[in-house]
C-alpha positions in Angstrom: 17.4 61.5 -71.9 19.6 61.8 -68.9 17.9 63.9 -66.3 21.2 64.8 -64.7 24.7 64.7 -66.0 28.1 64.9 -64.4 29.9 68.1 -65.5 33.0 67.6 -67.6 35.8 70.1 -67.9 36.7 70.9 -71.5 40.5 70.8 -71.8 41.0 74.3 -73.3 40.2 77.9 -72.6 38.6 79.9 -75.4 39.9 83.3 -76.4 37.4 85.0 -78.7 40.1 87.3 -79.8 42.0 84.4 -81.3 40.0 82.9 -84.3 42.6 80.4 -85.0 42.4 78.9 -81.5 38.6 78.9 -81.8 38.7 77.0 -85.1 41.2 74.6 -83.5 38.9 74.0 -80.6 35.9 73.4 -82.9 38.0 70.9 -84.9 39.0 69.0 -81.7 35.4 68.9 -80.5 34.0 67.7 -83.8 36.5 64.8 -83.8 35.4 63.9 -80.3 31.7 63.7 -81.1 32.2 62.0 -84.4 33.8 59.1 -82.6 30.7 58.5 -80.5 28.0 56.0 -81.7 25.1 56.0 -79.2 22.7 59.0 -79.1 22.8 59.8 -75.3 26.7 60.1 -75.4 26.5 62.3 -78.5 23.9 64.6 -76.9 25.6 64.9 -73.5 29.1 65.4 -74.9 27.9 68.0 -77.4 26.0 69.9 -74.8 29.1 70.0 -72.5 31.0 71.5 -75.5 28.3 74.0 -76.2 28.3 75.3 -72.6 32.1 75.6 -72.6 32.3 77.2 -76.1 29.8 80.0 -75.0 30.6 80.3 -71.3 27.0 79.4 -70.4 25.6 78.1 -67.1 22.6 76.2 -68.4 21.8 74.4 -71.6 19.7 71.7 -73.3 19.3 69.8 -76.6 15.9 69.0 -77.9 14.8 66.8 -80.8 11.6 67.1 -82.8 9.0 64.4 -81.9 8.0 61.9 -84.5 4.7 63.7 -85.1 6.4 67.1 -85.5 4.2 68.7 -82.8 6.8 68.9 -79.9 10.4 69.6 -79.1 11.5 66.7 -76.9 14.2 67.7 -74.5 16.8 64.9 -74.5 19.7 66.4 -72.6 20.0 69.0 -69.9 23.0 70.4 -68.0 23.3 73.1 -65.4 20.0 72.1 -63.9 19.0 68.8 -62.3 15.2 68.5 -62.8 13.2 66.1 -60.6 11.6 63.2 -62.4 8.2 64.7 -61.9 9.3 68.0 -63.4 10.9 66.3 -66.4 8.0 64.1 -67.1 5.7 67.1 -67.0 7.8 69.5 -68.9 10.2 67.8 -71.3 7.8 68.1 -74.3 7.8 71.8 -75.5 5.0 72.5 -77.9 6.2 73.7 -81.3 4.3 77.0 -81.3 5.7 80.6 -81.2 7.8 80.9 -78.1 11.4 81.7 -77.3 12.5 78.1 -77.1 10.6 76.8 -80.1 11.3 79.8 -82.4 14.7 78.5 -83.5 12.9 75.5 -85.1 9.8 77.2 -86.4 11.9 80.0 -88.1 14.9 77.7 -88.8 17.3 80.4 -87.6 19.1 81.4 -84.4 17.3 83.1 -81.6 18.9 85.4 -79.1 17.6 87.3 -76.0 19.5 89.6 -73.7 16.8 89.2 -71.0 14.5 86.2 -71.4 12.5 87.1 -68.4 11.4 90.3 -70.0 11.0 88.8 -73.5 7.4 88.4 -74.5 8.3 85.2 -76.4 9.5 83.6 -73.2 7.6 81.3 -71.0 8.8 78.6 -68.6 7.1 76.1 -66.4 7.0 76.5 -62.6 10.1 75.2 -60.9 12.4 76.0 -63.8 15.5 78.1 -62.9 15.4 81.7 -64.2 16.6 82.1 -67.8 18.2 85.5 -68.4 20.5 85.6 -71.4 19.6 83.0 -74.1 20.8 81.7 -77.4 19.1 79.0 -79.4 20.3 77.5 -82.8 18.6 74.9 -85.0 20.0 71.4 -85.7 19.6 70.7 -89.4 19.8 67.5 -91.4 19.5 67.9 -95.2 18.5 71.5 -94.6 15.6 70.6 -92.4 15.5 71.3 -88.6 15.4 68.2 -86.5 15.8 69.9 -83.1 17.8 72.7 -81.4 20.6 73.5 -79.0 19.7 76.1 -76.3 22.3 77.7 -74.0 21.5 80.3 -71.3 22.7 82.5 -68.4 26.0 83.7 -69.8 27.3 86.5 -67.6 27.1 88.9 -70.5 24.7 88.9 -73.5 25.4 86.5 -76.4 26.6 88.3 -79.5 27.0 87.4 -83.2 30.3 85.6 -82.6 28.7 83.2 -80.2 25.8 82.7 -82.6 28.2 81.9 -85.5 30.3 79.6 -83.3 27.3 77.6 -82.0 25.8 77.4 -85.5 29.1 76.0 -86.9 29.3 73.5 -84.1 25.6 72.6 -84.4 26.3 71.4 -88.0 28.7 68.8 -86.7 26.4 67.9 -83.8 23.4 67.3 -86.2 25.6 65.0 -88.3 26.7 63.1 -85.2 23.0 62.8 -84.0 21.9 61.5 -87.4 24.8 59.0 -87.4 23.9 57.8 -83.9 20.3 57.4 -84.9 21.3 55.4 -88.0 23.6 53.3 -85.8 20.8 52.7 -83.3 18.4 51.7 -86.1 21.1 49.4 -87.6 21.7 47.9 -84.1 17.9 47.4 -83.6 17.6 45.9 -87.1 20.5 43.6 -86.4 19.0 42.5 -83.0 15.7 41.9 -84.7 17.3 39.9 -87.5 19.4 37.9 -85.1 16.2 37.2 -83.0 14.4 36.2 -86.2 17.3 33.9 -87.2 17.3 32.3 -83.7 13.5 31.9 -83.8 13.7 30.5 -87.3 16.6 28.2 -86.4 14.6 26.9 -83.4 11.5 26.4 -85.6 13.7 24.5 -88.2 15.2 22.4 -85.4 11.8 21.6 -84.0 10.5 20.8 -87.5 13.6 18.6 -88.1 13.1 16.8 -84.8 9.4 16.4 -85.6 10.1 15.0 -89.0 12.7 12.6 -87.6 10.2 11.4 -85.0 7.5 11.2 -87.7 9.9 9.2 -89.9 10.6 6.8 -87.0 6.9 6.4 -86.3 6.2 5.8 -89.9 9.0 3.3 -90.1 7.6 1.4 -87.1 4.1 1.7 -88.5 5.3 0.3 -91.9 7.0 -2.6 -90.1 3.8 -3.2 -88.0 1.7 -3.0 -91.2 3.9 -5.6 -92.9 3.5 -7.8 -89.8 -0.2 -7.3 -89.8 -0.4 -8.1 -93.5 1.6 -11.3 -92.9 -0.7 -12.2 -90.1 -3.7 -11.5 -92.3 -2.2 -13.7 -95.1 -1.6 -16.5 -92.5 -5.2 -16.2 -91.3 -6.6 -16.3 -94.8 -4.3 -19.2 -95.6 -5.4 -21.0 -92.4 -9.1 -20.3 -93.2 -8.7 -21.6 -96.7 -6.8 -24.7 -95.5 -9.0 -25.5 -92.6 -12.2 -24.3 -94.0 -12.5 -24.1 -97.7 -9.9 -26.8 -98.4 -11.7 -29.3 -96.1 -15.0 -28.5 -97.6 -13.7 -28.9 -101.1 -12.2 -32.3 -100.2 -15.5 -33.3 -98.7 -17.4 -32.2 -101.8 -14.9 -34.1 -104.0 -15.4 -37.3 -101.9 -19.1 -37.0 -102.2 -18.9 -36.6 -106.0 -16.7 -39.6 -106.2 -19.1 -41.6 -104.1 -22.0 -40.5 -106.3 -20.0 -41.6 -109.4 -19.4 -45.0 -107.9 -23.0 -45.4 -107.0 -24.0 -44.3 -110.4 -21.8 -47.0 -111.9 -23.6 -49.5 -109.6 -27.0 -48.2 -110.6 -27.7 -47.1 -107.0 -29.9 -44.1 -107.9 -30.9 -43.3 -104.3 -27.3 -43.2 -103.2 -26.4 -41.0 -106.1 -29.0 -38.4 -105.1 -27.8 -38.4 -101.5 -24.2 -37.9 -102.5 -25.1 -35.1 -104.9 -27.2 -33.4 -102.3 -24.4 -33.5 -99.8 -21.9 -32.2 -102.3 -24.3 -29.3 -103.2 -24.6 -28.4 -99.5 -20.8 -28.5 -99.1 -20.3 -26.3 -102.2 -22.9 -23.8 -100.8 -20.8 -23.6 -97.6 -17.8 -23.0 -99.7 -19.6 -20.1 -101.4 -20.5 -18.6 -98.0 -16.9 -19.0 -96.7 -15.6 -17.3 -99.9 -18.2 -14.4 -99.5 -17.1 -13.9 -95.9 -13.4 -13.9 -96.8 -14.0 -11.4 -99.6 -16.1 -9.2 -97.3 -13.3 -9.2 -94.7 -10.8 -8.0 -97.3 -13.1 -5.4 -98.8 -16.9 -5.3 -98.3 -18.6 -5.1 -101.7 -21.5 -3.4 -100.0 -19.3 -0.4 -99.4 -19.1 0.2 -103.1 -22.7 -0.5 -103.9 -24.7 0.8 -100.9 -22.2 3.1 -99.1 -20.7 3.6 -95.7 -23.6 3.4 -93.3 -25.0 0.0 -94.5 -21.5 -1.4 -94.5 -20.9 -0.2 -90.9 -24.2 -1.7 -89.8 -23.4 -5.1 -91.3 -20.0 -5.2 -89.8 -21.4 -4.1 -86.4 -23.9 -7.0 -86.6 -21.2 -9.5 -87.3 -19.1 -8.0 -84.5 -22.0 -8.4 -82.2 -22.6 -12.0 -83.1 -18.9 -12.8 -82.8 -18.2 -11.1 -79.5 -21.6 -11.1 -77.8 -21.1 -7.3 -77.3 -24.0 -4.9 -78.0 -22.9 -2.9 -81.1 -25.3 -0.4 -82.7 -24.9 2.1 -85.6 -26.9 5.3 -85.6 -26.8 8.3 -87.9 -27.4 12.0 -87.5 -28.4 14.1 -90.5 -29.2 12.9 -93.9 -26.5 10.3 -95.1 -24.8 11.0 -98.5 -22.2 9.2 -100.5 -18.5 10.4 -100.2 -15.4 9.6 -102.1 -14.2 6.0 -102.1 -11.0 6.9 -100.1 -13.1 8.7 -97.4 -15.6 5.8 -97.1 -13.0 3.1 -96.9 -10.9 5.2 -94.5 -13.8 5.6 -92.1 -14.6 1.9 -92.4 -11.1 0.8 -91.6 -11.0 3.2 -88.6 -14.2 1.7 -87.3 -12.7 -1.8 -87.7 -9.6 -0.9 -85.8 -11.6 0.8 -83.1 -13.8 -2.2 -82.6 -10.8 -4.5 -82.6 -9.4 -2.4 -79.7 -12.7 -2.6 -77.9 -12.7 -6.4 -78.2 -9.0 -6.8 -77.2 -8.6 -4.2 -74.4 -11.8 -2.4 -73.3 -13.7 -5.1 -71.3 -16.9 -3.4 -72.5 -20.5 -4.6 -72.8 -21.8 -2.0 -75.2 -20.4 -0.1 -78.2 -22.2 2.7 -80.1 -21.2 4.0 -83.5 -22.6 7.4 -84.5 -22.1 8.9 -87.9 -23.1 12.6 -88.2 -23.5 14.1 -91.7 -23.1 17.9 -91.9 -22.8 20.2 -94.9 -19.1 20.8 -94.4 -18.0 17.6 -92.6 -18.7 14.1 -91.5 -18.0 13.0 -87.9 -17.8 9.4 -86.8 -17.6 8.4 -83.1 -17.0 4.9 -81.7 -17.9 4.9 -78.0 -17.6 2.0 -75.5 -18.5 1.7 -71.8 -15.3 -0.2 -71.0 -12.6 0.3 -68.5 -10.9 3.2 -70.2 -7.2 4.0 -69.7 -4.6 6.7 -69.3 -4.0 7.6 -72.9 -0.3 8.5 -72.5 0.5 5.2 -70.8 -1.4 2.8 -73.0 -0.3 4.6 -76.2 3.2 3.5 -75.6 2.3 -0.2 -75.6 3.0 -2.3 -78.7 -0.1 -3.2 -80.6 -2.2 -0.5 -78.9 0.4 2.2 -79.9 0.4 1.1 -83.5 -3.3 0.7 -83.6 -3.8 4.3 -82.4 -1.1 5.6 -84.7 -2.6 3.7 -87.6 -6.0 5.3 -87.0 -4.4 8.7 -86.9 -2.6 8.1 -90.1 -5.7 6.9 -91.8 -7.6 10.0 -90.7 -4.8 12.3 -91.9 -4.5 10.5 -95.2 -8.1 11.5 -96.0 -7.7 15.0 -94.8 -9.3 14.6 -91.4 -8.5 14.6 -87.7 -8.8 11.8 -85.1 -9.1 12.5 -81.4 -9.4 10.0 -78.5 -11.1 10.7 -75.2 -10.7 8.3 -72.4 -10.0 8.0 -68.7 -9.8 5.0 -66.3 -13.3 3.7 -65.5 -15.1 6.0 -68.0 -14.8 4.1 -71.3 -13.3 5.4 -74.5 -14.5 7.5 -77.4 -12.7 7.6 -80.8 -13.9 10.7 -82.8 -13.0 11.2 -86.5 -13.9 14.3 -88.3 -13.5 14.6 -92.1 -14.1 17.8 -94.1 -16.5 17.1 -97.0 -18.9 18.9 -99.3 -22.4 17.5 -99.2 -24.0 16.9 -102.7 
């Protein structure tokens, strides 16, 4: 609502004795408001026309509130209310009164002396209303508001009433069109905003997928490299360990055979004993190689014993204290979850050995009804996560642990800072038996 409006001179003079001129004026005014699209322009222009058509000093247009309890005054001319007055008085209750009666009865209301009219009431500070004419605004035969004009020099008669009713029909159509246009504009703005938001989301998702694809490609390349290194290590171990032991066992067996041919029974026993010891070493080496590839204990006894055995071997190999503790009652999980947690623990301990400069590592596995949480905590040097995460093998090690956790439906988080050690926490949702 415009609380004040500049007056506009309507470019014609009405002669109520000339019906043809009156109809011509109505036609011109209807064309003018039909070209308007926003509601304030429609209301203010229509009110200017109404004052000119009826020779009135004061007028207003009000529209029904959404709850149907009030007439909300949206346009005023001939009176410039203060902001305080407007905020206090612009809602007129839709109960019997001079101003509301045109809506309640859905018909025109006229008064020759509104001050003396018992139906009339006005708030303090309102200019005196003497002569008054109010007509309803209808859309689909239902009142949506009203036009009120007042303070004509002589009383309003039936011709004014008919004239204003005729024009009110055009005004109601223009108001309805403006509302539809506003609703359409709002819907368009909302749709455009949603399209922008969705486009931004899609762009973000595309960028995230591209970044993820790049990371996975690098991870795959690193995985292939690690696999090749592991194959080289196994080949080296077999060549330098098992191969040498087997050659030694073969030589002892040949020596025993030669001694047997010479009937040297004592020497035969010695050669066979040494060959047996060598073959026993071969068995131990094979067991260790198989365990490194996939611990059989993981299938037979489960996660916790496998972690404890690996921790013991890690402790013996690195001279670092490495303990495994549990919280809650352990239970078996799916093969993929157990091997996933086992590999995450292996990678975490490898990082401790290579980078942490720690003296102690603690592995805690907490079994809950809805999840299993495993933490690997060291007392090492710690680091700034963002800086170290971008370094070669560290980066791919961390990413590999994250990928393993996600592959089994879990989440991995890392907590670290310089001088305060590092904790790798993995949480996997499960259902306890």
